[in-house]
N, CA, C, O and CB atoms as a CASP TS submission, in Angstrom:
PFRMAT TS
TARGET T0000
AUTHOR 0000-0000-0000
METHOD Language model
MODEL 1
PARENT N/A
ATOM      1  N   MET     1      76.256  94.751 131.114  1.00  0.00           N
ATOM      2  CA  MET     1      75.984  95.604 132.089  1.00  0.00           C
ATOM      3  C   MET     1      77.310  96.099 132.586  1.00  0.00           C
ATOM      4  O   MET     1      78.292  95.369 132.714  1.00  0.00           O
ATOM      5  CB  MET     1      75.148  94.989 133.112  1.00  0.00           C
ATOM      6  N   ASP     2      77.282  97.404 132.863  1.00  0.00           N
ATOM      7  CA  ASP     2      78.236  98.260 133.399  1.00  0.00           C
ATOM      8  C   ASP     2      78.237  98.301 134.934  1.00  0.00           C
ATOM      9  O   ASP     2      77.156  98.384 135.517  1.00  0.00           O
ATOM     10  CB  ASP     2      78.024  99.576 132.852  1.00  0.00           C
ATOM     11  N   THR     3      79.227  98.256 135.526  1.00  0.00           N
ATOM     12  CA  THR     3      79.157  98.606 136.946  1.00  0.00           C
ATOM     13  C   THR     3      80.222  99.655 137.263  1.00  0.00           C
ATOM     14  O   THR     3      81.437  99.545 137.100  1.00  0.00           O
ATOM     15  CB  THR     3      79.344  97.344 137.841  1.00  0.00           C
ATOM     16  N   ILE     4      79.478 100.775 137.787  1.00  0.00           N
ATOM     17  CA  ILE     4      80.176 101.946 138.181  1.00  0.00           C
ATOM     18  C   ILE     4      80.348 102.104 139.815  1.00  0.00           C
ATOM     19  O   ILE     4      79.412 101.690 140.499  1.00  0.00           O
ATOM     20  CB  ILE     4      79.401 103.152 137.574  1.00  0.00           C
ATOM     21  N   ASN     5      81.207 102.535 140.313  1.00  0.00           N
ATOM     22  CA  ASN     5      81.364 102.507 141.965  1.00  0.00           C
ATOM     23  C   ASN     5      81.826 104.029 142.196  1.00  0.00           C
ATOM     24  O   ASN     5      82.585 104.664 141.464  1.00  0.00           O
ATOM     25  CB  ASN     5      82.672 101.244 142.631  1.00  0.00           C
ATOM     26  N   GLY     6      81.162 104.506 143.454  1.00  0.00           N
ATOM     27  CA  GLY     6      81.396 105.804 143.796  1.00  0.00           C
ATOM     28  C   GLY     6      81.123 105.816 145.271  1.00  0.00           C
ATOM     29  O   GLY     6      80.731 104.854 145.932  1.00  0.00           O
ATOM     30  N   VAL     7      81.421 107.219 145.771  1.00  0.00           N
ATOM     31  CA  VAL     7      81.107 107.387 147.297  1.00  0.00           C
ATOM     32  C   VAL     7      79.898 108.282 147.373  1.00  0.00           C
ATOM     33  O   VAL     7      79.569 109.033 146.455  1.00  0.00           O
ATOM     34  CB  VAL     7      82.370 108.059 148.168  1.00  0.00           C
ATOM     35  N   THR     8      79.206 108.154 148.603  1.00  0.00           N
ATOM     36  CA  THR     8      78.076 108.866 148.649  1.00  0.00           C
ATOM     37  C   THR     8      78.244 110.125 148.270  1.00  0.00           C
ATOM     38  O   THR     8      79.302 110.716 148.489  1.00  0.00           O
ATOM     39  CB  THR     8      77.534 108.834 149.777  1.00  0.00           C
ATOM     40  N   ALA     9      76.951 110.828 147.497  1.00  0.00           N
ATOM     41  CA  ALA     9      76.971 112.256 146.948  1.00  0.00           C
ATOM     42  C   ALA     9      78.160 112.561 145.953  1.00  0.00           C
ATOM     43  O   ALA     9      78.337 113.679 145.470  1.00  0.00           O
ATOM     44  CB  ALA     9      77.069 113.271 148.161  1.00  0.00           C
ATOM     45  N   GLY    10      78.959 111.466 145.691  1.00  0.00           N
ATOM     46  CA  GLY    10      80.001 111.661 144.617  1.00  0.00           C
ATOM     47  C   GLY    10      79.130 111.646 143.216  1.00  0.00           C
ATOM     48  O   GLY    10      77.949 111.369 143.006  1.00  0.00           O
ATOM     49  N   THR    11      80.093 112.017 142.432  1.00  0.00           N
ATOM     50  CA  THR    11      79.255 112.006 140.797  1.00  0.00           C
ATOM     51  C   THR    11      80.103 110.999 140.048  1.00  0.00           C
ATOM     52  O   THR    11      81.007 110.359 140.586  1.00  0.00           O
ATOM     53  CB  THR    11      79.275 113.718 139.776  1.00  0.00           C
ATOM     54  N   ASN    12      79.769 110.901 138.813  1.00  0.00           N
ATOM     55  CA  ASN    12      80.469 110.384 137.811  1.00  0.00           C
ATOM     56  C   ASN    12      79.825 110.795 136.602  1.00  0.00           C
ATOM     57  O   ASN    12      78.614 110.634 136.447  1.00  0.00           O
ATOM     58  CB  ASN    12      80.610 108.999 137.921  1.00  0.00           C
ATOM     59  N   ASN    13      80.618 111.357 135.670  1.00  0.00           N
ATOM     60  CA  ASN    13      80.259 111.378 134.244  1.00  0.00           C
ATOM     61  C   ASN    13      80.269 110.475 133.350  1.00  0.00           C
ATOM     62  O   ASN    13      81.341 110.076 132.895  1.00  0.00           O
ATOM     63  CB  ASN    13      80.811 112.074 133.729  1.00  0.00           C
ATOM     64  N   TYR    14      79.226 110.046 132.984  1.00  0.00           N
ATOM     65  CA  TYR    14      79.298 108.801 132.490  1.00  0.00           C
ATOM     66  C   TYR    14      79.268 108.871 130.667  1.00  0.00           C
ATOM     67  O   TYR    14      79.116 107.862 129.978  1.00  0.00           O
ATOM     68  CB  TYR    14      78.013 107.970 133.215  1.00  0.00           C
ATOM     69  N   SER    15      79.437 110.209 130.128  1.00  0.00           N
ATOM     70  CA  SER    15      79.327 110.317 128.841  1.00  0.00           C
ATOM     71  C   SER    15      80.289 109.703 127.958  1.00  0.00           C
ATOM     72  O   SER    15      79.941 109.248 126.868  1.00  0.00           O
ATOM     73  CB  SER    15      79.261 111.488 128.608  1.00  0.00           C
ATOM     74  N   GLN    16      81.397 109.667 128.342  1.00  0.00           N
ATOM     75  CA  GLN    16      82.474 109.064 127.546  1.00  0.00           C
ATOM     76  C   GLN    16      82.308 107.511 127.305  1.00  0.00           C
ATOM     77  O   GLN    16      82.395 106.991 126.192  1.00  0.00           O
ATOM     78  CB  GLN    16      83.812 109.332 128.257  1.00  0.00           C
ATOM     79  N   ALA    17      82.028 106.752 128.622  1.00  0.00           N
ATOM     80  CA  ALA    17      81.556 105.383 128.551  1.00  0.00           C
ATOM     81  C   ALA    17      80.188 105.206 127.723  1.00  0.00           C
ATOM     82  O   ALA    17      79.978 104.190 127.062  1.00  0.00           O
ATOM     83  CB  ALA    17      81.374 104.872 130.000  1.00  0.00           C
ATOM     84  N   ARG    18      79.378 106.151 127.799  1.00  0.00           N
ATOM     85  CA  ARG    18      78.126 106.057 126.916  1.00  0.00           C
ATOM     86  C   ARG    18      78.347 106.106 125.587  1.00  0.00           C
ATOM     87  O   ARG    18      77.721 105.461 124.746  1.00  0.00           O
ATOM     88  CB  ARG    18      77.199 107.060 127.155  1.00  0.00           C
ATOM     89  N   THR    19      79.335 106.952 125.363  1.00  0.00           N
ATOM     90  CA  THR    19      79.657 107.328 123.878  1.00  0.00           C
ATOM     91  C   THR    19      80.354 106.001 123.382  1.00  0.00           C
ATOM     92  O   THR    19      80.086 105.585 122.254  1.00  0.00           O
ATOM     93  CB  THR    19      80.721 108.769 123.705  1.00  0.00           C
ATOM     94  N   ALA    20      81.155 105.394 124.116  1.00  0.00           N
ATOM     95  CA  ALA    20      82.045 104.204 123.371  1.00  0.00           C
ATOM     96  C   ALA    20      80.777 102.869 123.482  1.00  0.00           C
ATOM     97  O   ALA    20      80.724 101.949 122.666  1.00  0.00           O
ATOM     98  CB  ALA    20      83.893 103.757 124.458  1.00  0.00           C
ATOM     99  N   VAL    21      79.969 102.999 124.485  1.00  0.00           N
ATOM    100  CA  VAL    21      78.958 101.831 124.414  1.00  0.00           C
ATOM    101  C   VAL    21      77.880 101.929 123.365  1.00  0.00           C
ATOM    102  O   VAL    21      77.294 100.935 122.935  1.00  0.00           O
ATOM    103  CB  VAL    21      78.248 101.689 125.733  1.00  0.00           C
ATOM    104  N   GLU    22      77.621 103.246 122.943  1.00  0.00           N
ATOM    105  CA  GLU    22      76.604 103.374 121.697  1.00  0.00           C
ATOM    106  C   GLU    22      77.490 103.104 120.551  1.00  0.00           C
ATOM    107  O   GLU    22      76.916 102.515 119.635  1.00  0.00           O
ATOM    108  CB  GLU    22      75.828 104.917 121.515  1.00  0.00           C
ATOM    109  N   SER    23      78.776 103.384 120.346  1.00  0.00           N
ATOM    110  CA  SER    23      79.448 103.125 119.172  1.00  0.00           C
ATOM    111  C   SER    23      79.360 101.675 119.101  1.00  0.00           C
ATOM    112  O   SER    23      78.758 101.200 118.138  1.00  0.00           O
ATOM    113  CB  SER    23      80.857 103.674 119.125  1.00  0.00           C
ATOM    114  N   ASP    24      79.837 100.943 119.919  1.00  0.00           N
ATOM    115  CA  ASP    24      79.881  99.406 119.771  1.00  0.00           C
ATOM    116  C   ASP    24      78.624  98.824 119.552  1.00  0.00           C
ATOM    117  O   ASP    24      78.577  97.704 119.045  1.00  0.00           O
ATOM    118  CB  ASP    24      80.439  98.732 120.945  1.00  0.00           C
ATOM    119  N   LEU    25      77.375  99.551 119.928  1.00  0.00           N
ATOM    120  CA  LEU    25      76.032  98.825 119.845  1.00  0.00           C
ATOM    121  C   LEU    25      75.706  99.284 118.286  1.00  0.00           C
ATOM    122  O   LEU    25      75.121  98.486 117.554  1.00  0.00           O
ATOM    123  CB  LEU    25      74.763  99.370 121.138  1.00  0.00           C
ATOM    124  N   THR    26      76.078 100.519 117.821  1.00  0.00           N
ATOM    125  CA  THR    26      75.881 100.633 116.575  1.00  0.00           C
ATOM    126  C   THR    26      76.626  99.909 115.584  1.00  0.00           C
ATOM    127  O   THR    26      76.111  99.663 114.494  1.00  0.00           O
ATOM    128  CB  THR    26      75.957 101.745 116.369  1.00  0.00           C
ATOM    129  N   LYS    27      77.968  99.492 115.910  1.00  0.00           N
ATOM    130  CA  LYS    27      78.447  98.675 115.130  1.00  0.00           C
ATOM    131  C   LYS    27      77.784  97.086 114.922  1.00  0.00           C
ATOM    132  O   LYS    27      77.925  96.242 114.037  1.00  0.00           O
ATOM    133  CB  LYS    27      79.699  98.711 115.559  1.00  0.00           C
ATOM    134  N   LEU    28      77.113  97.122 116.003  1.00  0.00           N
ATOM    135  CA  LEU    28      76.535  95.606 115.962  1.00  0.00           C
ATOM    136  C   LEU    28      75.046  95.659 115.353  1.00  0.00           C
ATOM    137  O   LEU    28      74.378  94.631 115.247  1.00  0.00           O
ATOM    138  CB  LEU    28      76.473  94.887 117.602  1.00  0.00           C
ATOM    139  N   GLY    29      74.604  96.830 114.988  1.00  0.00           N
ATOM    140  CA  GLY    29      73.112  96.930 114.081  1.00  0.00           C
ATOM    141  C   GLY    29      72.019  97.386 115.217  1.00  0.00           C
ATOM    142  O   GLY    29      70.848  97.028 115.095  1.00  0.00           O
ATOM    143  N   TYR    30      72.422  98.148 116.268  1.00  0.00           N
ATOM    144  CA  TYR    30      71.430  98.391 117.308  1.00  0.00           C
ATOM    145  C   TYR    30      71.239  99.824 117.190  1.00  0.00           C
ATOM    146  O   TYR    30      72.188 100.442 116.710  1.00  0.00           O
ATOM    147  CB  TYR    30      71.855  97.938 118.764  1.00  0.00           C
ATOM    148  N   THR    31      70.118 100.537 117.559  1.00  0.00           N
ATOM    149  CA  THR    31      69.718 101.841 117.965  1.00  0.00           C
ATOM    150  C   THR    31      69.262 101.826 119.213  1.00  0.00           C
ATOM    151  O   THR    31      68.621 100.963 119.811  1.00  0.00           O
ATOM    152  CB  THR    31      68.785 102.407 117.171  1.00  0.00           C
ATOM    153  N   ILE    32      69.826 103.311 119.689  1.00  0.00           N
ATOM    154  CA  ILE    32      69.564 103.432 121.105  1.00  0.00           C
ATOM    155  C   ILE    32      68.476 104.274 120.947  1.00  0.00           C
ATOM    156  O   ILE    32      68.588 105.296 120.271  1.00  0.00           O
ATOM    157  CB  ILE    32      70.709 103.968 122.047  1.00  0.00           C
ATOM    158  N   VAL    33      67.018 103.848 121.705  1.00  0.00           N
ATOM    159  CA  VAL    33      65.892 104.274 121.489  1.00  0.00           C
ATOM    160  C   VAL    33      65.392 105.451 122.745  1.00  0.00           C
ATOM    161  O   VAL    33      64.605 106.381 122.569  1.00  0.00           O
ATOM    162  CB  VAL    33      65.062 102.991 121.336  1.00  0.00           C
ATOM    163  N   GLY    34      66.075 105.105 123.982  1.00  0.00           N
ATOM    164  CA  GLY    34      65.817 105.650 125.156  1.00  0.00           C
ATOM    165  C   GLY    34      66.761 105.193 126.329  1.00  0.00           C
ATOM    166  O   GLY    34      67.349 104.111 126.353  1.00  0.00           O
ATOM    167  N   THR    35      66.823 106.119 127.252  1.00  0.00           N
ATOM    168  CA  THR    35      67.568 105.799 128.093  1.00  0.00           C
ATOM    169  C   THR    35      67.197 106.294 129.664  1.00  0.00           C
ATOM    170  O   THR    35      66.622 107.370 129.830  1.00  0.00           O
ATOM    171  CB  THR    35      68.727 106.214 127.576  1.00  0.00           C
ATOM    172  N   THR    36      67.542 105.490 130.731  1.00  0.00           N
ATOM    173  CA  THR    36      67.049 106.318 131.854  1.00  0.00           C
ATOM    174  C   THR    36      68.106 107.018 132.553  1.00  0.00           C
ATOM    175  O   THR    36      67.810 107.410 133.682  1.00  0.00           O
ATOM    176  CB  THR    36      66.319 105.518 132.825  1.00  0.00           C
ATOM    177  N   LEU    37      69.322 107.271 132.111  1.00  0.00           N
ATOM    178  CA  LEU    37      70.349 108.059 132.459  1.00  0.00           C
ATOM    179  C   LEU    37      70.010 109.515 132.791  1.00  0.00           C
ATOM    180  O   LEU    37      69.366 110.257 132.049  1.00  0.00           O
ATOM    181  CB  LEU    37      71.258 107.987 131.451  1.00  0.00           C
ATOM    182  N   PRO    38      70.501 109.832 133.957  1.00  0.00           N
ATOM    183  CA  PRO    38      69.947 111.361 134.328  1.00  0.00           C
ATOM    184  C   PRO    38      70.508 112.334 133.170  1.00  0.00           C
ATOM    185  O   PRO    38      71.341 111.866 132.395  1.00  0.00           O
ATOM    186  CB  PRO    38      70.570 111.956 135.977  1.00  0.00           C
ATOM    187  N   ALA    39      70.081 113.682 133.022  1.00  0.00           N
ATOM    188  CA  ALA    39      70.370 114.489 132.101  1.00  0.00           C
ATOM    189  C   ALA    39      71.865 115.000 132.216  1.00  0.00           C
ATOM    190  O   ALA    39      72.371 115.275 133.304  1.00  0.00           O
ATOM    191  CB  ALA    39      69.398 115.493 132.133  1.00  0.00           C
ATOM    192  N   GLY    40      72.554 115.108 130.969  1.00  0.00           N
ATOM    193  CA  GLY    40      74.074 115.382 131.138  1.00  0.00           C
ATOM    194  C   GLY    40      74.848 114.309 131.598  1.00  0.00           C
ATOM    195  O   GLY    40      75.976 114.533 132.039  1.00  0.00           O
ATOM    196  N   ASN    41      74.343 113.048 131.551  1.00  0.00           N
ATOM    197  CA  ASN    41      74.867 111.856 131.896  1.00  0.00           C
ATOM    198  C   ASN    41      75.710 111.772 133.147  1.00  0.00           C
ATOM    199  O   ASN    41      76.714 111.065 133.227  1.00  0.00           O
ATOM    200  CB  ASN    41      75.561 111.436 130.855  1.00  0.00           C
ATOM    201  N   VAL    42      75.206 112.598 134.199  1.00  0.00           N
ATOM    202  CA  VAL    42      76.173 112.711 135.332  1.00  0.00           C
ATOM    203  C   VAL    42      75.476 111.918 136.388  1.00  0.00           C
ATOM    204  O   VAL    42      74.341 112.330 136.632  1.00  0.00           O
ATOM    205  CB  VAL    42      76.507 114.259 135.806  1.00  0.00           C
ATOM    206  N   ILE    43      75.856 110.933 137.040  1.00  0.00           N
ATOM    207  CA  ILE    43      75.396 109.916 137.875  1.00  0.00           C
ATOM    208  C   ILE    43      75.693 110.586 139.359  1.00  0.00           C
ATOM    209  O   ILE    43      76.866 110.770 139.686  1.00  0.00           O
ATOM    210  CB  ILE    43      76.180 108.435 137.550  1.00  0.00           C
ATOM    211  N   THR    44      74.882 110.857 140.032  1.00  0.00           N
ATOM    212  CA  THR    44      74.938 110.951 141.485  1.00  0.00           C
ATOM    213  C   THR    44      74.872 109.985 142.537  1.00  0.00           C
ATOM    214  O   THR    44      73.692 109.760 142.806  1.00  0.00           O
ATOM    215  CB  THR    44      74.129 111.616 141.770  1.00  0.00           C
ATOM    216  N   PHE    45      75.572 109.402 143.155  1.00  0.00           N
ATOM    217  CA  PHE    45      75.893 108.104 143.929  1.00  0.00           C
ATOM    218  C   PHE    45      74.954 108.797 145.281  1.00  0.00           C
ATOM    219  O   PHE    45      75.168 109.874 145.837  1.00  0.00           O
ATOM    220  CB  PHE    45      77.919 107.668 144.218  1.00  0.00           C
ATOM    221  N   ASP    46      73.683 107.624 145.634  1.00  0.00           N
ATOM    222  CA  ASP    46      72.906 107.974 146.789  1.00  0.00           C
ATOM    223  C   ASP    46      73.800 107.600 148.120  1.00  0.00           C
ATOM    224  O   ASP    46      75.012 107.387 148.116  1.00  0.00           O
ATOM    225  CB  ASP    46      71.459 107.171 146.738  1.00  0.00           C
ATOM    226  N   ASP    47      72.929 107.570 149.252  1.00  0.00           N
ATOM    227  CA  ASP    47      73.519 107.063 150.451  1.00  0.00           C
ATOM    228  C   ASP    47      72.817 105.564 150.804  1.00  0.00           C
ATOM    229  O   ASP    47      72.877 105.164 151.967  1.00  0.00           O
ATOM    230  CB  ASP    47      73.290 108.198 151.664  1.00  0.00           C
ATOM    231  N   ASP    48      72.233 104.848 149.896  1.00  0.00           N
ATOM    232  CA  ASP    48      71.490 103.525 150.166  1.00  0.00           C
ATOM    233  C   ASP    48      72.566 102.420 149.700  1.00  0.00           C
ATOM    234  O   ASP    48      72.549 102.029 148.533  1.00  0.00           O
ATOM    235  CB  ASP    48      69.954 103.403 149.262  1.00  0.00           C
ATOM    236  N   ALA    49      73.337 102.009 150.462  1.00  0.00           N
ATOM    237  CA  ALA    49      74.277 101.017 150.436  1.00  0.00           C
ATOM    238  C   ALA    49      73.400  99.508 149.799  1.00  0.00           C
ATOM    239  O   ALA    49      73.810  98.749 148.921  1.00  0.00           O
ATOM    240  CB  ALA    49      74.940 100.907 152.099  1.00  0.00           C
ATOM    241  N   THR    50      72.254  99.427 150.485  1.00  0.00           N
ATOM    242  CA  THR    50      71.696  98.285 150.167  1.00  0.00           C
ATOM    243  C   THR    50      70.770  98.071 148.729  1.00  0.00           C
ATOM    244  O   THR    50      70.412  96.971 148.309  1.00  0.00           O
ATOM    245  CB  THR    50      70.962  98.047 151.311  1.00  0.00           C
ATOM    246  N   THR    51      70.555  99.030 148.258  1.00  0.00           N
ATOM    247  CA  THR    51      69.775  99.042 146.817  1.00  0.00           C
ATOM    248  C   THR    51      70.612  99.368 145.715  1.00  0.00           C
ATOM    249  O   THR    51      71.101 100.483 145.900  1.00  0.00           O
ATOM    250  CB  THR    51      68.613 100.077 146.749  1.00  0.00           C
ATOM    251  N   PRO    52      70.960  98.880 144.698  1.00  0.00           N
ATOM    252  CA  PRO    52      71.805  99.531 143.759  1.00  0.00           C
ATOM    253  C   PRO    52      70.983 100.322 142.830  1.00  0.00           C
ATOM    254  O   PRO    52      69.847  99.989 142.492  1.00  0.00           O
ATOM    255  CB  PRO    52      72.648  98.565 143.026  1.00  0.00           C
ATOM    256  N   GLN    53      71.561 101.324 142.450  1.00  0.00           N
ATOM    257  CA  GLN    53      71.211 102.562 141.624  1.00  0.00           C
ATOM    258  C   GLN    53      71.163 101.919 140.047  1.00  0.00           C
ATOM    259  O   GLN    53      72.250 101.567 139.589  1.00  0.00           O
ATOM    260  CB  GLN    53      72.485 103.910 141.842  1.00  0.00           C
ATOM    261  N   THR    54      70.211 101.786 139.378  1.00  0.00           N
ATOM    262  CA  THR    54      69.985 100.934 137.983  1.00  0.00           C
ATOM    263  C   THR    54      69.598 102.010 136.998  1.00  0.00           C
ATOM    264  O   THR    54      68.749 102.848 137.301  1.00  0.00           O
ATOM    265  CB  THR    54      68.701  99.683 138.057  1.00  0.00           C
ATOM    266  N   TYR    55      70.086 102.007 136.052  1.00  0.00           N
ATOM    267  CA  TYR    55      69.922 102.753 134.829  1.00  0.00           C
ATOM    268  C   TYR    55      69.639 101.933 133.553  1.00  0.00           C
ATOM    269  O   TYR    55      70.419 100.998 133.374  1.00  0.00           O
ATOM    270  CB  TYR    55      71.121 103.541 134.623  1.00  0.00           C
ATOM    271  N   LEU    56      68.682 102.106 132.648  1.00  0.00           N
ATOM    272  CA  LEU    56      68.349 101.293 131.548  1.00  0.00           C
ATOM    273  C   LEU    56      68.696 102.230 130.191  1.00  0.00           C
ATOM    274  O   LEU    56      68.637 103.440 129.973  1.00  0.00           O
ATOM    275  CB  LEU    56      66.727 100.811 131.674  1.00  0.00           C
ATOM    276  N   VAL    57      69.115 100.985 129.340  1.00  0.00           N
ATOM    277  CA  VAL    57      69.062 101.779 127.967  1.00  0.00           C
ATOM    278  C   VAL    57      68.479 100.785 127.215  1.00  0.00           C
ATOM    279  O   VAL    57      68.802  99.599 127.278  1.00  0.00           O
ATOM    280  CB  VAL    57      70.489 102.323 127.292  1.00  0.00           C
ATOM    281  N   HIS    58      67.358 101.392 126.283  1.00  0.00           N
ATOM    282  CA  HIS    58      66.516 100.688 125.353  1.00  0.00           C
ATOM    283  C   HIS    58      67.198 100.585 123.937  1.00  0.00           C
ATOM    284  O   HIS    58      67.800 101.537 123.441  1.00  0.00           O
ATOM    285  CB  HIS    58      65.144 101.409 125.261  1.00  0.00           C
ATOM    286  N   LEU    59      67.074  99.488 123.386  1.00  0.00           N
ATOM    287  CA  LEU    59      67.757  99.270 122.221  1.00  0.00           C
ATOM    288  C   LEU    59      66.396  98.795 121.165  1.00  0.00           C
ATOM    289  O   LEU    59      65.277  98.514 121.595  1.00  0.00           O
ATOM    290  CB  LEU    59      69.069  98.057 122.491  1.00  0.00           C
ATOM    291  N   LYS    60      66.731  98.790 119.954  1.00  0.00           N
ATOM    292  CA  LYS    60      66.069  98.609 118.670  1.00  0.00           C
ATOM    293  C   LYS    60      66.962  98.239 117.875  1.00  0.00           C
ATOM    294  O   LYS    60      67.857  99.042 117.610  1.00  0.00           O
ATOM    295  CB  LYS    60      65.402  99.681 118.134  1.00  0.00           C
ATOM    296  N   HIS    61      66.967  96.884 117.259  1.00  0.00           N
ATOM    297  CA  HIS    61      67.650  96.631 116.255  1.00  0.00           C
ATOM    298  C   HIS    61      67.206  97.122 114.757  1.00  0.00           C
ATOM    299  O   HIS    61      66.051  97.163 114.331  1.00  0.00           O
ATOM    300  CB  HIS    61      67.772  95.365 116.366  1.00  0.00           C
ATOM    301  N   GLN    62      68.374  97.474 114.080  1.00  0.00           N
ATOM    302  CA  GLN    62      68.474  98.229 112.863  1.00  0.00           C
ATOM    303  C   GLN    62      68.082  97.167 111.948  1.00  0.00           C
ATOM    304  O   GLN    62      68.493  96.010 112.046  1.00  0.00           O
ATOM    305  CB  GLN    62      69.898  98.900 112.556  1.00  0.00           C
ATOM    306  N   THR    63      67.167  97.643 110.935  1.00  0.00           N
ATOM    307  CA  THR    63      66.932  96.739 109.826  1.00  0.00           C
ATOM    308  C   THR    63      67.350  97.586 108.459  1.00  0.00           C
ATOM    309  O   THR    63      67.162  98.786 108.263  1.00  0.00           O
ATOM    310  CB  THR    63      65.305  96.225 109.832  1.00  0.00           C
ATOM    311  N   VAL    64      67.891  96.745 107.685  1.00  0.00           N
ATOM    312  CA  VAL    64      68.275  96.887 106.260  1.00  0.00           C
ATOM    313  C   VAL    64      67.845  96.361 105.091  1.00  0.00           C
ATOM    314  O   VAL    64      68.252  95.207 104.959  1.00  0.00           O
ATOM    315  CB  VAL    64      69.259  96.635 106.165  1.00  0.00           C
ATOM    316  N   THR    65      67.083  96.808 104.052  1.00  0.00           N
ATOM    317  CA  THR    65      66.456  96.158 102.794  1.00  0.00           C
ATOM    318  C   THR    65      67.646  96.071 102.218  1.00  0.00           C
ATOM    319  O   THR    65      68.451  96.994 102.092  1.00  0.00           O
ATOM    320  CB  THR    65      65.302  96.918 101.909  1.00  0.00           C
ATOM    321  N   VAL    66      67.816  94.550 101.729  1.00  0.00           N
ATOM    322  CA  VAL    66      68.790  94.011 100.725  1.00  0.00           C
ATOM    323  C   VAL    66      67.997  93.287  99.636  1.00  0.00           C
ATOM    324  O   VAL    66      67.022  92.545  99.758  1.00  0.00           O
ATOM    325  CB  VAL    66      69.854  93.015 101.403  1.00  0.00           C
ATOM    326  N   THR    67      68.707  93.716  98.453  1.00  0.00           N
ATOM    327  CA  THR    67      68.029  93.334  97.040  1.00  0.00           C
ATOM    328  C   THR    67      68.903  91.862  96.743  1.00  0.00           C
ATOM    329  O   THR    67      69.903  91.594  97.408  1.00  0.00           O
ATOM    330  CB  THR    67      68.318  94.748  95.623  1.00  0.00           C
ATOM    331  N   PRO    68      68.539  91.225  95.982  1.00  0.00           N
ATOM    332  CA  PRO    68      69.261  90.026  95.298  1.00  0.00           C
ATOM    333  C   PRO    68      70.564  90.473  94.672  1.00  0.00           C
ATOM    334  O   PRO    68      71.576  89.804  94.884  1.00  0.00           O
ATOM    335  CB  PRO    68      68.350  89.360  94.149  1.00  0.00           C
ATOM    336  N   ASP    69      70.607  91.475  93.974  1.00  0.00           N
ATOM    337  CA  ASP    69      71.656  91.987  93.209  1.00  0.00           C
ATOM    338  C   ASP    69      72.647  92.605  94.079  1.00  0.00           C
ATOM    339  O   ASP    69      73.662  93.011  93.513  1.00  0.00           O
ATOM    340  CB  ASP    69      71.181  92.918  92.222  1.00  0.00           C
ATOM    341  N   GLN    70      72.551  92.775  95.472  1.00  0.00           N
ATOM    342  CA  GLN    70      73.402  93.389  96.384  1.00  0.00           C
ATOM    343  C   GLN    70      74.528  92.075  96.696  1.00  0.00           C
ATOM    344  O   GLN    70      74.345  90.905  96.359  1.00  0.00           O
ATOM    345  CB  GLN    70      72.466  94.003  97.787  1.00  0.00           C
ATOM    346  N   GLN    71      75.718  92.616  97.423  1.00  0.00           N
ATOM    347  CA  GLN    71      76.552  91.327  97.649  1.00  0.00           C
ATOM    348  C   GLN    71      76.472  91.563  99.278  1.00  0.00           C
ATOM    349  O   GLN    71      76.304  92.697  99.727  1.00  0.00           O
ATOM    350  CB  GLN    71      78.323  91.269  96.841  1.00  0.00           C
ATOM    351  N   ASP    72      76.609  90.377 100.154  1.00  0.00           N
ATOM    352  CA  ASP    72      76.460  90.266 101.247  1.00  0.00           C
ATOM    353  C   ASP    72      78.173  90.582 101.787  1.00  0.00           C
ATOM    354  O   ASP    72      79.156  89.901 101.494  1.00  0.00           O
ATOM    355  CB  ASP    72      75.686  88.894 101.492  1.00  0.00           C
ATOM    356  N   ALA    73      78.137  91.716 102.574  1.00  0.00           N
ATOM    357  CA  ALA    73      79.776  92.332 102.497  1.00  0.00           C
ATOM    358  C   ALA    73      80.452  91.327 103.344  1.00  0.00           C
ATOM    359  O   ALA    73      81.634  91.073 103.112  1.00  0.00           O
ATOM    360  CB  ALA    73      80.083  94.065 103.197  1.00  0.00           C
ATOM    361  N   ARG    74      79.707  90.617 104.483  1.00  0.00           N
ATOM    362  CA  ARG    74      80.292  89.574 105.377  1.00  0.00           C
ATOM    363  C   ARG    74      80.804  88.454 104.805  1.00  0.00           C
ATOM    364  O   ARG    74      81.684  87.841 105.410  1.00  0.00           O
ATOM    365  CB  ARG    74      79.417  89.126 106.267  1.00  0.00           C
ATOM    366  N   HIS    75      80.327  87.989 103.516  1.00  0.00           N
ATOM    367  CA  HIS    75      80.604  86.506 102.922  1.00  0.00           C
ATOM    368  C   HIS    75      81.074  86.999 101.634  1.00  0.00           C
ATOM    369  O   HIS    75      81.716  86.184 100.971  1.00  0.00           O
ATOM    370  CB  HIS    75      79.225  85.352 102.796  1.00  0.00           C
ATOM    371  N   ASN    76      80.902  88.099 101.164  1.00  0.00           N
ATOM    372  CA  ASN    76      81.442  88.351  99.610  1.00  0.00           C
ATOM    373  C   ASN    76      80.642  87.460  98.606  1.00  0.00           C
ATOM    374  O   ASN    76      81.109  87.143  97.512  1.00  0.00           O
ATOM    375  CB  ASN    76      83.137  87.936  99.433  1.00  0.00           C
ATOM    376  N   ASP    77      79.518  87.109  99.006  1.00  0.00           N
ATOM    377  CA  ASP    77      78.651  86.339  98.055  1.00  0.00           C
ATOM    378  C   ASP    77      77.298  87.062  97.666  1.00  0.00           C
ATOM    379  O   ASP    77      76.591  87.790  98.363  1.00  0.00           O
ATOM    380  CB  ASP    77      78.315  84.956  98.698  1.00  0.00           C
ATOM    381  N   ALA    78      77.169  86.730  96.597  1.00  0.00           N
ATOM    382  CA  ALA    78      75.772  87.392  95.698  1.00  0.00           C
ATOM    383  C   ALA    78      74.542  86.705  96.712  1.00  0.00           C
ATOM    384  O   ALA    78      74.502  85.540  97.108  1.00  0.00           O
ATOM    385  CB  ALA    78      75.613  86.670  93.605  1.00  0.00           C
ATOM    386  N   ILE    79      73.724  87.627  96.949  1.00  0.00           N
ATOM    387  CA  ILE    79      72.563  87.204  97.638  1.00  0.00           C
ATOM    388  C   ILE    79      71.433  86.775  96.927  1.00  0.00           C
ATOM    389  O   ILE    79      70.873  87.611  96.218  1.00  0.00           O
ATOM    390  CB  ILE    79      72.168  88.129  98.402  1.00  0.00           C
ATOM    391  N   ASN    80      70.902  85.409  96.992  1.00  0.00           N
ATOM    392  CA  ASN    80      70.148  84.498  95.870  1.00  0.00           C
ATOM    393  C   ASN    80      68.744  84.434  96.657  1.00  0.00           C
ATOM    394  O   ASN    80      67.794  83.816  96.176  1.00  0.00           O
ATOM    395  CB  ASN    80      70.938  82.752  95.524  1.00  0.00           C
TER
END
């Protein structure tokens, strides 16, 4: 979970943080299939301090077909 703070009617461009998060998730084997972030990744803070603004990122785990003649790069062992 990421927490971003701001002032009423202020904005935050989330694109740099989003790019970093996507890169880390891709390295872990995930694909982002959807998000509720606003267009252009610019978040505008509302004036309701009692209800947090929430945005979701929907993930799908990548799959890879591996055959027995390929090596497992993590362990450098042949797959049997």
